[in-house]
SERO-4910 file (N, C-alpha, C, O; in steps of 0.05 Angstrom, whole numbers):
BEGIN
 pado doro    nc1    nc2    nc3   cac1   cac2   cac3    cc1    cc2    cc3    oc1    oc2    oc3
  Met    A     15    -21      2      9     -5     -6     16     25     -1     23     29     22
  Ser    A     17     41    -13     19     65    -21      9     95    -19    -10     97    -35
  Thr    A     15    119     -5     -2    135    -14      7    166    -32     30    175    -36
  Thr    A    -10    174    -37     11    210    -51     12    220    -28      3    215     -6
  Ala    A     34    243    -45     45    256    -22     28    279    -13     15    289    -31
  His    A     26    289      7     13    307     30    -18    291     39    -34    303     53
  Asp    A    -24    256     28    -44    248     38    -39    246     68    -19    252     80
  Val    A    -65    237     78    -69    232    114    -70    195    111    -87    183     97
  Leu    A    -57    186    122    -62    160    122    -66    150    149    -53    155    169
  Arg    A    -83    136    147    -98    120    175    -82     81    178    -89     62    163
  Phe    A    -73     80    187    -51     56    190    -59     35    226    -45     36    247
  Glu    A    -77     24    222    -81      8    245    -61    -14    259    -62    -36    248
  Pro    A    -38    -13    284    -19    -41    288    -37    -61    291    -60    -55    296
  Asp    A    -28    -85    289    -53   -112    290    -47   -112    315    -27   -121    326
  Ser    A    -74    -97    330    -68   -108    361    -82   -129    379    -83   -130    404
  Asp    A    -96   -152    356   -110   -174    358   -102   -193    340   -118   -205    325
  Gly    A    -75   -195    341    -64   -222    335    -41   -230    357    -34   -220    379
  Asp    A    -35   -246    347    -12   -259    353     15   -241    371     37   -240    361
  Pro    A     13   -236    382     45   -217    399     65   -215    385     76   -195    377
  Ala    A     75   -252    380     91   -251    359     92   -251    334    105   -266    320
  Ala    A     74   -227    324     70   -222    301     74   -197    295     74   -187    272
  Leu    A     78   -188    315     76   -149    316    124   -159    322    139   -179    323
  Ala    A    125   -126    324    156   -113    320    165   -107    334    160    -83    334
  Tyr    A    184   -114    359    195   -116    376    218   -109    368    222    -94    386
  Thr    A    237   -108    354    262   -100    343    256    -69    322    236    -57    315
  Phe    A    285    -66    317    295    -46    294    303    -70    287    313    -89    299
  Gly    A    293    -61    258    312    -79    234    304   -109    244    303   -117    267
  Gly    A    301   -122    221    293   -163    221    266   -152    212    262   -166    232
  Phe    A    247   -143    204    212   -142    210    216   -127    185    233   -109    181
  Ala    A    193   -137    161    179   -130    138    170   -106    142    157   -102    163
  Pro    A    174    -88    125    143    -49    132    135    -64    125    144    -83    111
  Leu    A    105    -59    138     81    -65    133     62    -42    116     40    -42    105
  Val    A     79    -26    118     59      3     99     91     19     84    115     21     89
  Ser    A     68     28     63     96     54     40     88     80     42     68     92     33
  Val    A    103     86     55     82    133     47     98    139     42    118    132     55
  Arg    A    101    154     24    109    174      1    117    209     39    103    217     57
  Pro    A    148    214     28    153    228     48    127    257     30    118    262      8
  Gly    A    123    270     70    107    295     65     69    285     71     48    298     74
  Thr    A     79    251     71     53    236     86     48    241    112     65    238    130
  Val    A     27    249    114     18    262    155      9    233    154     -5    225    134
  Ile    A     20    207    182     10    185    188    -11    182    208      3    175    228
  Ser    A    -32    182    215    -44    182    243    -49    148    239    -53    131    222
  Thr    A    -44    151    270    -46    117    282    -47    120    308    -53    141    318
  Trp    A    -39     96    325    -43     96    347    -14     62    357     -1     46    343
  Thr    A    -16     66    376      5     55    385      4     31    415     -7     46    431
  Met    A      7     13    425     -2     -6    456     16     15    471     32     31    461
  Asp    A     12     10    492     36      4    518     57    -16    524     55    -40    519
  Cys    A     72     -8    531     99    -26    520     94    -57    539    112    -73    541
  Phe    A     70    -61    550     57    -83    556     36    -95    546     28   -117    555
  Ala    A     22    -79    523     13    -91    501    -13    -97    517    -27   -117    513
  Gly    A    -19    -73    539    -51    -67    546    -46    -98    569    -69    -99    580
  Arg    A    -33   -116    578    -33   -141    592    -34   -135    631    -40   -151    649
  Val    A    -24   -106    633    -17    -96    657    -42    -79    660    -43    -59    646
  Arg    A    -69    -85    679    -85    -66    684    -99    -60    718   -115    -42    722
  Ser    A    -93    -70    728    -91    -61    752    -78    -62    784    -55    -68    778
  Thr    A    -78    -62    795    -53    -55    806    -52    -85    826    -41    -88    848
  Ala    A    -66   -105    809    -59   -141    821    -41   -154    805    -26   -172    811
  Asp    A    -44   -139    781    -29   -148    753     13   -149    757     25   -128    752
  Leu    A     22   -165    762     53   -161    754     62   -168    734     53   -186    721
  Val    A     82   -153    728     87   -158    701     97   -185    697     97   -198    676
  Ser    A    112   -194    730    128   -214    719    114   -239    717    124   -262    715
  Glu    A     80   -231    718     59   -254    715     44   -259    686     38   -281    675
  Val    A     38   -232    677     23   -229    662     39   -220    623     26   -215    602
  Cys    A     68   -221    627     86   -208    602     95   -233    599    107   -244    618
  Asp    A     90   -247    571    118   -254    565    135   -241    559    132   -226    540
  Pro    A    166   -243    578    190   -229    577    195   -225    541    191   -201    536
  Arg    A    198   -232    529    209   -239    504    182   -225    488    180   -231    464
  Phe    A    157   -202    504    152   -188    481    140   -165    498    117   -161    507
  Leu    A    163   -151    498    161   -113    508    157    -99    490    164   -101    466
  Asn    A    146    -83    501    157    -52    480    139    -69    449    148    -91    442
  Pro    A    125    -62    439    105    -67    399    107    -42    403    101    -26    420
  Gln    A    119    -42    375    125    -22    368    101    -21    332    104    -38    315
  Thr    A     86     -4    329     75     14    308     97     11    278    117     25    278
  Gly    A     91     -8    255    107      2    239    124    -20    227    119    -12    205
  Pro    A    135    -34    224    158    -11    207    136      7    182    114      0    174
  Phe    A    153     29    174    142     46    157    166     46    127    176     68    128
  Phe    A    173     36    112    176     53     92    173     79     75    152     82     62
  Val    A    188     92     75    180    110     67    199    128     38    221    139     38
  Glu    A    180    124     20    192    114     -4    213    141    -19    206    164    -23
  Gly    A    235    132    -24    262    145    -32    290    158    -15    310    171    -21
  Ala    A    278    144     14    290    151     34    322    126     28    320    101     29
  Gln    A    346    140     21    358    119     20    389    118     42    389    138     56
  Pro    A    409    103     46    424    108     63    430    130     66    420    147     51
  Gly    A    447    137     85    461    169     90    440    195     86    450    215     98
  Asp    A    424    199     78    392    214     74    384    222    112    392    202    123
  Thr    A    376    233    125    364    237    144    327    237    139    316    252    123
  Leu    A    311    214    159    288    223    158    288    235    185    302    231    205
  Ala    A    261    259    179    249    288    199    220    266    211    210    249    197
  Val    A    212    275    238    193    250    245    183    283    263    194    296    281
  His    A    161    285    249    143    320    263    126    312    277    109    301    263
  Phe    A    118    311    311    100    298    325     89    328    319     97    351    325
  Arg    A     62    318    301     28    328    304     11    336    343      6    356    357
  Arg    A     11    320    343     -3    307    369      8    280    380     22    263    369
  Ile    A      2    280    395     14    247    425    -16    259    438    -21    283    443
  Val    A    -31    237    442    -52    248    461    -63    214    464    -74    199    448
  Pro    A    -53    211    499    -65    188    509    -93    167    493   -112    178    482
  Arg    A    -92    140    495   -121    143    479   -137    124    498   -153    108    489
  Gly    A   -133    126    525   -150    124    548   -148    132    565   -126    143    570
  Gly    A   -172    131    588   -170    138    625   -151    128    634   -148    135    658
  Arg    A   -126    108    621   -111     98    648   -100    104    643   -104    119    623
  Gly    A    -67     99    655    -48     90    649    -31     77    663    -48     69    679
  Val    A    -10     66    671    -10     48    706     28     50    694     34     57    671
  Ser    A     41     44    706     76     48    720     75     16    733     56      1    732
  Thr    A    105     12    745    117    -10    752    134    -10    770    143     12    776
  Thr    A    144    -36    788    173    -38    794    175    -68    780    156    -83    783
  Val    A    198    -77    766    205    -92    749    229   -109    766    249    -97    774
  Pro    A    225   -143    771    249   -145    784    278   -140    773    280   -143    749
  Leu    A    299   -133    785    323   -144    759    318   -116    737    322   -119    712
  Phe    A    309    -91    747    301    -74    734    299    -43    748    286    -37    768
  Gly    A    316    -24    732    306      5    736    338      5    752    358    -10    752
  Ser    A    331     40    771    379     52    773    379     46    809    398     49    825
  Leu    A    361     40    813    362     39    846    362     13    864    359     12    888
  Thr    A    369    -15    840    356    -31    847    379    -43    822    386    -34    800
  Ala    A    391    -78    843    407    -92    839    392   -106    810    372   -120    812
  Thr    A    405   -100    786    394   -117    761    421   -137    748    441   -146    759
  Asn    A    410   -139    720    432   -164    716    460   -160    699    476   -174    685
  Leu    A    458   -136    708    486   -115    699    501   -113    729    523   -123    736
  Thr    A    485    -99    741    502    -92    766    489   -121    798    474   -126    817
  Ala    A    505   -125    785    501   -159    805    496   -170    829    512   -189    830
  Met    A    480   -170    854    491   -159    887    472   -175    886    453   -179    870
  Leu    A    480   -188    915    474   -214    936    440   -200    947    419   -208    958
  His    A    449   -183    939    416   -176    960    386   -181    947    382   -181    923
  Asp    A    371   -185    962    338   -193    939    339   -171    923    355   -153    927
  Pro    A    318   -171    899    315   -142    890    285   -135    900    267   -148    910
  Leu    A    287   -108    893    267    -87    895    240    -97    896    232   -108    876
  Pro    A    219    -96    919    181   -117    919    178   -112    880    199   -100    872
  Glu    A    163   -116    861    143   -116    845    119   -102    864    112   -112    886
  Arg    A    110    -81    855     95    -60    849     72    -46    831     84    -25    829
  Thr    A     51    -42    818     43    -41    806     18     -9    807     -3     -6    819
  Trp    A     28      4    793     11     28    811     -7     44    777      4     54    757
  Val    A    -34     39    783    -45     55    767    -44     84    767    -30     91    786
  Tyr    A    -55    109    751    -66    128    748    -72    131    733    -60    128    712
  Glu    A   -104    143    737   -118    158    727   -113    183    708   -103    200    723
  Ile    A   -116    193    684   -103    200    669   -124    222    659   -141    204    658
  Asp    A   -137    243    652   -162    268    670   -150    296    639   -136    315    643
  Gln    A   -166    284    608   -149    297    589   -158    330    597   -143    350    600
  Ala    A   -188    326    600   -202    356    598   -180    374    621   -169    394    612
  Ala    A   -175    364    652   -153    387    667   -127    380    657   -109    395    664
  Gly    A   -123    361    643    -85    352    635    -79    344    657    -55    349    662
  Val    A    -91    332    675    -75    322    686    -71    277    691    -90    263    684
  Val    A    -46    264    703    -57    246    712    -49    245    746    -35    260    758
  Arg    A    -64    222    755    -66    223    772    -49    199    791    -51    175    785
  Tyr    A    -30    208    818    -12    191    826    -32    178    858    -47    188    875
  Asp    A    -23    155    854    -38    155    869    -20    137    896      2    129    887
  Ala    A    -23    130    927      1    127    940    -12     95    939    -37     94    943
  Leu    A     -2     74    934     -8     37    941      4     32    972      5      8    979
  Asp    A     14     54    993     22     43   1021     13     60   1049     18     53   1072
  Ser    A     -3     84   1040    -18    100   1045    -39    130   1036    -42    124   1012
  Val    A    -46    144   1037    -74    157   1032    -67    185   1039    -68    200   1058
  Phe    A    -53    183    997    -39    201    983    -47    210    962    -60    190    955
  Gln    A    -50    222    947    -50    233    925    -46    261    916    -63    276    927
  Val    A    -29    273    900    -22    282    881    -27    286    851    -12    272    837
  Asp    A    -44    301    839    -42    310    820    -15    320    794     -2    338    804
  Leu    A     -8    316    777      8    305    756      6    317    736    -13    310    722
  Pro    A     26    342    723     19    350    698     26    329    668     47    318    672
  Leu    A     20    323    653      0    302    636     16    319    613     11    341    605
  Asp    A     33    303    608     58    308    578     59    276    562     67    255    571
  Pro    A     53    280    550     49    256    529     77    255    522     93    274    523
  Met    A     83    224    514    112    230    489    116    193    482    105    173    490
  His    A    133    196    467    143    167    455    175    167    468    194    182    462
  Gly    A    171    138    494    203    134    488    212    116    481    227    103    496
  Thr    A    201    101    440    209     90    428    200     99    396    181     90    383
  Val    A    226    126    383    230    114    361    260    119    345    280    133    346
  Gly    A    251    103    333    268     99    314    278     83    284    258     75    272
  Val    A    291     80    277    308     65    247    307     34    241    292     20    256
  Ala    A    319     25    224    326      2    220    359      3    226    366     24    217
  Pro    A    377     -8    236    406     -2    246    414     -5    219    401     -8    198
  Ala    A    447     -1    228    466     -9    200    473    -48    204    471    -65    221
  Leu    A    480    -46    183    498    -65    184    481    -81    185    492   -101    195
  Gly    A    459    -87    181    428   -112    186    423   -105    199    402    -93    196
  Glu    A    433   -105    224    437   -111    260    395   -110    258    377   -104    242
  Val    A    399   -120    281    375   -129    296    370   -119    316    360   -135    331
  Arg    A    372   -101    323    360    -87    358    344    -87    368    327    -71    360
  Ser    A    337   -106    395    306   -113    408    315    -68    415    335    -54    415
  Ala    A    269    -64    421    256    -49    419    259    -29    442    247     -7    442
  Leu    A    278    -39    465    286    -46    491    321    -21    495    331     -9    514
  Thr    A    326    -23    473    353    -13    472    346     22    458    324     30    451
  Pro    A    378     40    458    365     56    443    394     51    432    408     32    440
  Gly    A    402     67    416    422     71    397    431     92    376    419    114    373
  Gln    A    447     86    364    457    115    338    424    115    318    424    124    295
  Trp    A    404    106    327    381     79    311    353    101    326    329     98    319
  Gly    A    360    122    345    348    115    362    333     99    374    337    110    397
  Gly    A    315     78    380    301     55    394    288     77    422    277     99    420
  Asn    A    292     62    444    278     67    468    301     81    489    313     73    509
  Met    A    302    108    472    315    136    477    308    141    503    324    145    521
  Asp    A    272    139    507    260    139    534    261    173    538    244    181    554
  Thr    A    273    189    529    265    228    541    237    247    531    227    253    509
  Pro    A    232    250    546    213    274    540    213    291    537    201    307    552
  Glu    A    222    295    523    228    314    501    215    307    460    210    319    438
  Met    A    215    288    471    196    267    452    170    269    451    152    252    449
  Arg    A    171    300    451    134    307    452    127    316    431    144    320    415
  Ala    A     95    324    423     83    344    398     89    375    402     89    395    416
  Gly    A     97    358    369    121    402    368    156    397    370    174    414    373
  Thr    A    158    367    366    178    351    371    191    348    343    181    328    332
  Thr    A    208    359    329    211    343    300    243    327    309    265    336    317
  Cys    A    233    303    301    262    286    308    274    282    282    261    284    261
  Tyr    A    301    275    282    320    273    267    349    244    272    368    242    287
  Leu    A    333    219    242    356    195    237    364    191    216    353    193    195
  Gly    A    386    183    222    394    170    205    393    148    188    398    127    198
  Val    A    386    150    161    372    132    149    391    103    134    398    104    110
  Asn    A    397     81    151    419     69    133    402     47    115    413     40     94
  Val    A    384     40    121    374     23     92    352     42     82    341     60     94
  Glu    A    349     28     52    328     29     32    303     34     39    287     18     30
  Gly    A    291     60     56    269     66     74    265     73     92    241     74     98
  Ala    A    281     81    110    288     77    134    277     56    152    292     46    168
  Leu    A    242     45    150    243     25    167    235     34    184    240     20    203
  Phe    A    219     61    192    218     78    215    193     63    229    170     61    219
  Ser    A    201     54    252    176     49    280    167     71    301    171     95    298
  Leu    A    154     62    320    152     79    344    122     69    355    101     61    344
  Gly    A    135     74    395    119     58    397    124     73    436    134     96    437
  Asp    A    118     59    462    130     65    482    120     84    499    134     94    516
  Gly    A     86     90    492     80    126    493     76    130    524     59    112    527
  His    A     79    141    548     82    146    553     62    180    563     66    201    551
  Ala    A     46    177    582     33    207    599     47    221    611     42    245    614
  Arg    A     72    208    623     83    224    624    119    215    631    125    195    618
  Gln    A    137    224    644    160    207    660    173    232    666    170    254    657
  Gly    A    186    222    682    211    239    698    238    234    689    245    211    683
  Glu    A    257    258    687    270    248    673    296    243    683    305    260    699
  Gly    A    321    209    672    313    195    678    298    165    671    307    147    658
  Glu    A    273    166    685    255    146    688    260    124    714    252    101    714
  Thr    A    272    134    729    292    122    759    290     86    761    306     67    759
  Cys    A    258     89    767    244     58    768    242     49    746    227     30    744
  Gly    A    255     59    718    245     42    692    227     38    674    226     30    651
  Val    A    204     55    703    174     48    679    157     74    688    151     80    711
  Ala    A    152     90    656    139    118    668    106    114    676    100    100    695
  Val    A     95    122    666     66    122    662     62    114    635     63    127    614
  Glu    A     54     79    642     45     79    605     18     71    592     -3     59    597
  Cys    A     23     78    581     -9     80    570    -14     74    525      5     80    511
  Ala    A    -32     67    517    -37     61    498    -37     97    478    -34    116    492
  Met    A    -38    101    454    -18    131    443    -34    126    420    -37    105    408
  Asp    A    -48    159    416    -65    169    390    -46    181    387    -35    194    405
  Thr    A    -36    180    357     -6    195    346     -7    208    327     -3    191    310
  Glu    A     -9    226    315    -10    246    288     24    254    293     34    268    310
  Leu    A     38    239    272     52    253    261     66    260    223     52    253    203
  Val    A     87    272    220     84    268    179    119    260    187    128    267    209
  Val    A    135    248    169    151    231    151    159    258    123    149    266    102
  Asp    A    173    260    133    193    269    114    231    262    109    248    258    127
  Val    A    232    261     81    273    249     85    290    294     69    288    315     57
  Ile    A    298    281     80    329    301     79    348    289     69    359    267     74
  Lys    A    351    315     44    367    304     24    404    319     26    408    332     46
  Gly    A    420    319     13    447    325     22    457    349     34    467    370     26
  Leu    A    448    335     61    461    347     75    480    317     95    478    293     93
  Pro    A    496    331    111    515    314    116    498    301    141    484    309    159
  Pro    A    512    262    126    497    248    150    490    250    169    507    266    178
  Thr    A    468    243    193    454    244    213    478    217    230    475    193    222
  Ala    A    488    220    240    500    205    266    490    193    285    494    168    287
  Trp    A    474    207    303    458    205    324    437    219    324    441    243    321
  Pro    A    399    208    327    381    228    337    398    253    343    417    259    358
  Arg    A    384    263    326    378    296    322    347    301    342    328    285    341
  Leu    A    349    334    365    307    333    361    308    352    359    330    358    367
  Glu    A    295    373    352    291    408    350    257    413    353    238    399    345
  Asp    A    259    433    366    227    453    371    226    477    372    246    491    366
  Asp    A    200    488    380    207    524    376    234    542    391    238    566    393
  Glu    A    250    519    400    269    532    426    284    524    422    304    533    411
  Phe    A    279    507    430    313    481    416    322    481    400    311    489    379
  Ile    A    352    471    398    367    434    387    374    428    404    378    442    425
  Met    A    379    396    398    378    378    406    397    356    402    399    354    378
  Thr    A    416    334    419    422    321    407    420    291    429    409    296    451
  Ala    A    426    270    427    418    248    448    442    229    434    446    222    410
  Gly    A    457    223    459    469    195    452    460    172    475    448    177    495
  Ser    A    470    143    466    470    125    482    482    114    480    496    105    462
  Ala    A    481    109    511    520     85    514    510     78    542    487     80    551
  Arg    A    541     68    555    541     53    579    576     59    580    591     58    561
  Pro    A    580     62    592    575     88    614    560    118    611    561    132    591
  Leu    A    546    127    642    524    145    631    554    167    612    552    179    590
  Glu    A    579    165    631    589    191    626    594    188    588    593    209    576
  Asp    A    597    170    576    588    159    549    578    166    542    586    180    523
  Ala    A    549    165    549    522    181    541    522    215    540    505    232    533
  Phe    A    552    215    552    539    247    562    550    264    531    542    279    514
  Arg    A    585    239    546    598    253    517    588    253    476    591    270    458
  Ile    A    574    220    477    568    230    442    546    249    451    545    265    432
  Ala    A    523    260    472    504    283    466    516    307    467    500    325    461
  His    A    548    317    475    557    346    480    577    348    447    582    368    433
  Thr    A    586    320    443    595    319    418    584    334    398    589    356    387
  Glu    A    564    309    397    539    308    376    529    346    375    528    357    353
  Leu    A    522    360    402    523    379    401    534    411    382    523    427    367
  Val    A    567    407    396    588    415    384    591    417    363    595    440    354
  Gly    A    590    393    346    581    393    318    561    400    307    562    404    282
  Trp    A    536    403    323    509    415    301    525    442    298    539    447    278
  Val    A    523    459    322    535    484    337    561    495    323    563    520    326
  Arg    A    585    480    304    588    482    279    578    489    266    578    511    256
  Glu    A    563    464    259    549    475    228    530    496    219    528    506    196
  Leu    A    517    500    241    501    528    247    525    548    244    529    557    222
  Thr    A    539    554    261    546    581    262    583    575    236    589    597    226
  Arg    A    594    562    231    610    565    229    630    572    238    644    587    225
  Leu    A    641    561    269    655    567    284    674    549    292    671    526    285
  Ser    A    695    556    306    710    536    302    711    516    324    697    522    344
  Ala    A    723    491    326    723    470    335    716    483    372    695    480    385
  Met    A    739    496    379    741    503    401    716    524    404    698    516    420
  Asp    A    714    543    394    700    556    404    668    556    403    651    573    411
  Ala    A    665    525    385    634    514    396    633    501    419    615    503    436
  Tyr    A    657    486    420    664    472    452    663    494    480    653    484    501
  Gln    A    671    515    480    659    533    500    635    542    499    621    542    519
  Leu    A    628    549    477    597    565    478    573    536    484    551    539    495
  Val    A    582    507    472    566    492    486    579    485    517    570    466    530
  Ser    A    594    498    525    594    492    549    589    504    571    594    495    593
  Gln    A    573    539    563    566    561    572    540    557    570    525    570    585
  Thr    A    528    536    550    497    546    545    490    519    549    468    524    540
  Ala    A    490    498    554    476    473    555    455    470    568    456    487    586
  Leu    A    435    458    569    416    444    587    417    413    570    411    408    547
  Thr    A    432    392    601    426    351    597    415    338    611    422    323    629
  Pro    A    388    347    600    375    331    615    373    300    608    370    291    585
  Ile    A    376    282    633    380    261    620    344    242    624    325    242    640
  Ala    A    353    228    596    332    219    577    332    188    598    308    188    604
  Asn    A    342    169    609    336    140    621    374    131    623    393    130    608
  Val    A    367    128    653    381    104    667    382     94    677    392     93    699
  Val    A    363     69    656    358     52    658    357     15    639    359     -8    648
  Asp    A    354     28    609    357      9    589    384     -2    590    402      5    606
  Thr    A    386    -21    571    406    -24    562    423     -9    558    441    -12    575
  Asn    A    428      7    545    436     41    538    421     52    553    397     48    559
  Tyr    A    453     79    565    428    101    573    432    122    562    454    129    553
  Thr    A    410    136    562    411    161    548    414    194    549    403    212    563
  Val    A    425    194    535    426    229    548    416    259    533    420    261    508
  Val    A    412    267    538    401    295    509    414    317    524    414    321    548
  Ala    A    425    330    502    439    361    505    431    389    488    445    398    470
  Lys    A    414    398    495    401    422    493    405    448    494    404    460    515
  Met    A    412    464    465    418    494    468    384    508    456    362    501    447
  Ala    A    400    530    464    382    544    462    378    560    433    395    577    427
  Lys    A    354    556    415    364    564    382    365    601    377    373    609    355
  Ser    A    355    623    402    369    644    402    396    652    399    404    673    388
  Tyr    A    419    623    416    448    636    423    457    632    391    479    639    383
  Leu    A    436    620    373    460    612    343    450    636    321    447    631    297
  Arg    A    445    667    336    438    676    311    416    673    296    420    692    280
  Gly    A    396    662    289    375    658    263    391    643    245    385    644    221
  Ala    A    411    627    253    415    603    243    395    580    234    401    565    252
  Thr    A    382    571    225    366    554    220    379    528    208    395    526    189
  Ala    A    366    510    224    382    478    227    352    455    206    327    456    208
  Met    A    370    435    188    368    428    191    353    432    154    343    412    144
  Gly    A    353    448    145    344    455    117    333    469    116    327    478     93
  Gly    A    317    488    156    288    488    161    263    474    156    242    483    148
  Thr    A    271    446    164    250    425    163    233    435    184    210    440    177
  His    A    240    440    210    224    429    234    211    464    236    199    464    257
  Glu    A    208    496    221    201    504    215    167    495    183    144    502    185
  Arg    A    174    488    172    163    481    151    146    464    158    122    471    157
  Leu    A    153    431    167    128    420    183    116    428    204     96    414    211
  Arg    A    123    448    218    108    453    236     85    483    220     62    487    226
  Ala    A     98    494    205     73    516    186     58    496    181     40    494    197
  Ala    A     60    478    161     36    465    148     31    448    168     13    435    158
  Asn    A     35    439    192     17    429    214     -8    454    224    -30    448    232
  Ala    A      2    483    223    -16    511    225    -40    509    214    -63    514    221
  Ala    A    -25    495    188    -47    517    165    -61    494    162    -72    504    143
  Arg    A    -73    470    163    -88    443    173   -108    458    180   -128    447    190
***
């Protein structure tokens, strides 16, 4: 199936089929639909547990198959995308699909517990499940403590934890892992109004997304955000003629951002900041040392996750410091303007 340029494609994931038939990887999965650059994709994504965690009595270890976590919507084959190009994904709308989200603790997962990679002799932290009521009209998600009478409303801030393309060299990578291809970066910056730039590694890019969060704190400390199915509208485009995008870039109306994913956390920090220095050089023609100095004095560094198989750090700079320079050929501005005109 293909669409004409500027069409709106309504794509329905196969939510009723065999879980093994869904994509849980980047790479290694045939595209489900073909779209042209400029196509608006209206779709939805399952939560990371594929809807199996519904109440405080549901524990991930009992109701989920660990082989089938983080189901992805896609892959989408973007016509004309070739290795060396950059795929632009502009998020127009990200809205929780229902009125509830869930969060959990999972044995041997999270930043403040023993894990498989940080082995300890003591027992894992207890496995628990929290249910959050989502009030879209009020713009809040409601936290309810499990062990005491305590309730507080938190701002609704929908985002996608997982956005990516097929990796290079024919690799197949778990949808739980972030890297140069994007993947499970878990950055709250991936919200409506943001444009994500991903380097294309294979013909068609093979773009997928999932892991909707009604909100998430920076770092995703326990390893699980307020997970929910998500209704999403986005537009894809292909950028040619610019240097390859080695690591994911993001842009909104105020900031340019770079994401680095690695372990240890310091290396993720170094990747993100090295990429930001390089991007600033492209935009300003500053020398490497001058760009390094400017980034050092202006960058903000939100930690996206410290729980996944790779950690992710985002480095961001206000566009006001770039003296009117236009990033990525003005793609963000063009896609945003097209959205406003609809």
